[in-house]
C-alpha positions in Angstrom: 91.2 39.0 125.5 91.6 35.2 126.0 94.0 32.9 123.8 95.2 34.2 120.8 94.4 32.3 117.6 94.9 34.2 113.8 93.6 34.2 111.4 93.0 35.5 107.6 89.7 36.5 106.6 88.7 36.6 103.3 86.3 40.1 101.7 84.3 40.6 98.7 82.3 42.3 97.5 79.7 43.0 93.6 76.9 44.4 94.8 75.5 47.7 96.0 78.7 49.8 97.5 81.0 47.7 97.4 83.8 49.8 99.6 81.4 50.6 102.1 80.6 46.8 102.3 84.3 46.0 102.5 84.7 49.2 105.4 81.2 48.3 107.4 82.5 44.5 107.2 85.7 45.8 109.0 84.0 47.7 111.7 81.7 44.5 112.9 84.7 42.5 112.7 86.8 45.7 115.0 83.7 46.4 116.9 83.9 42.8 118.4 86.2 43.1 121.9 87.5 38.9 120.1 89.3 40.5 117.8 92.8 43.1 117.0 93.1 44.0 113.1 96.4 43.9 112.3 97.0 44.1 108.8 94.7 44.7 106.1 95.1 44.9 102.1 94.1 46.9 99.2 91.8 46.5 97.5 91.6 43.8 94.8 88.5 45.1 92.0 88.3 41.4 89.8 85.7 39.6 87.8 83.3 37.6 89.3 84.3 33.6 89.3 81.8 30.8 88.3 79.2 32.7 87.7 80.0 34.9 85.2 76.9 37.8 84.8 77.4 39.5 87.1 79.3 42.0 88.2 83.3 42.4 89.0 83.6 42.2 93.1 86.2 44.4 95.1 88.4 42.1 97.6 90.2 41.9 99.9 92.0 40.2 103.0 92.9 40.6 106.5 94.4 38.9 109.2 92.9 39.5 112.8 94.2 38.3 116.0 90.5 36.6 117.8 90.9 34.6 121.0 87.1 33.5 119.1 87.7 29.6 118.2 87.3 28.7 114.8 83.4 28.0 115.0 82.9 30.9 116.3 84.2 32.6 114.5 82.3 31.5 111.4 79.5 32.3 113.9 80.7 36.3 113.9 81.3 35.9 110.5 78.3 34.9 109.4 76.0 36.6 110.8 78.3 39.7 110.0 77.5 39.0 107.0 73.6 39.1 107.8 73.4 41.8 109.2 75.1 44.1 106.7 71.9 42.6 103.9 73.8 38.9 102.7 71.0 37.1 101.5 70.8 33.6 100.7 72.2 33.4 96.4 73.0 30.8 94.3 76.8 29.4 94.9 78.9 32.1 93.3 76.6 34.1 92.8 75.9 38.3 93.3 76.4 39.4 97.3 76.7 41.8 99.0 79.2 40.5 101.3 81.1 37.7 101.7 83.0 36.9 104.6 85.6 33.7 104.6 88.3 32.5 106.5 90.9 31.1 104.8 93.8 30.5 107.7 92.7 29.7 111.7 96.3 29.8 113.1 98.3 26.5 111.1 94.2 24.2 111.7 94.2 21.8 109.4 90.2 21.1 109.6 87.2 19.8 108.5 83.7 19.9 109.2 80.1 20.5 107.2 80.6 23.6 108.2 83.7 25.0 107.4 86.9 23.6 105.2 90.2 25.6 107.1 92.2 26.3 104.9 89.3 27.0 102.4 89.4 24.4 100.4 90.0 27.1 97.2 92.1 29.2 98.7 95.4 28.5 96.5 93.2 28.5 93.6 91.7 32.0 93.3 94.2 34.7 92.8 91.9 37.4 93.8 92.5 35.8 97.3 96.3 35.0 97.4 97.0 38.5 95.0 95.6 40.1 98.1 97.2 37.4 100.9 101.0 38.2 99.5 101.0 41.5 99.7 100.2 41.1 103.7 101.7 37.6 104.0 103.8 36.4 101.5 105.9 34.2 103.7 102.9 32.6 105.2 102.7 28.5 105.2 99.8 27.4 103.5 99.6 24.2 106.6 98.1 21.7 103.8 100.2 22.1 100.6 103.4 23.0 103.0 103.9 26.3 100.6 104.4 29.3 101.0 101.7 32.1 99.5 103.8 33.5 98.2 105.2 30.8 96.1 102.1 29.4 95.0 100.4 29.8 90.9 97.0 30.5 88.9 97.1 29.2 85.7 97.4 31.9 83.6 93.0 30.7 82.1 92.3 31.2 86.0 92.9 34.8 86.3 90.3 37.3 88.0 92.1 40.3 89.4 92.0 43.2 87.0 94.1 45.3 89.5 94.1 47.3 92.6 91.9 50.0 93.1 92.7 53.8 94.8 90.3 53.7 97.7 92.3 52.8 101.5 91.0 50.8 103.9 91.7 52.5 106.9 88.5 52.3 108.9 90.6 49.9 111.1 93.1 52.0 112.7 
């Protein structure tokens, strides 16, 4: 593997077999020789965000080491979404799989394709709770706050609870 970059990726699914979609996404990420999965959070069942008239999500966060540059990693994740059957959907609509880069090293970057840190990461408990589980001391470079210290207002909380199934296929 070339230069090692650390990235945190959010996974979400609310169509079909949600657990299977998360599992297959992780398998696709680690089948690529440029990636090593370092840690995987528990899965959390969450209420839909934004567009409310849809099924509940399963969400998790993974930490990877990758030799990909940021935009190449984005391209890989988009290709995995497509391979797993994701179709273009309405904003915040139902989806088979959603893979979002939350952090990439301590980079602060934005273009027409991606913003890192993810511009909504600090506002979503379905990101912060699993991220706090695997990286509580991670510093949010744009806010200069530890993940475990970022608070969500009560009205925006969507996490229902942790599910029992574990994403263990990466070990």
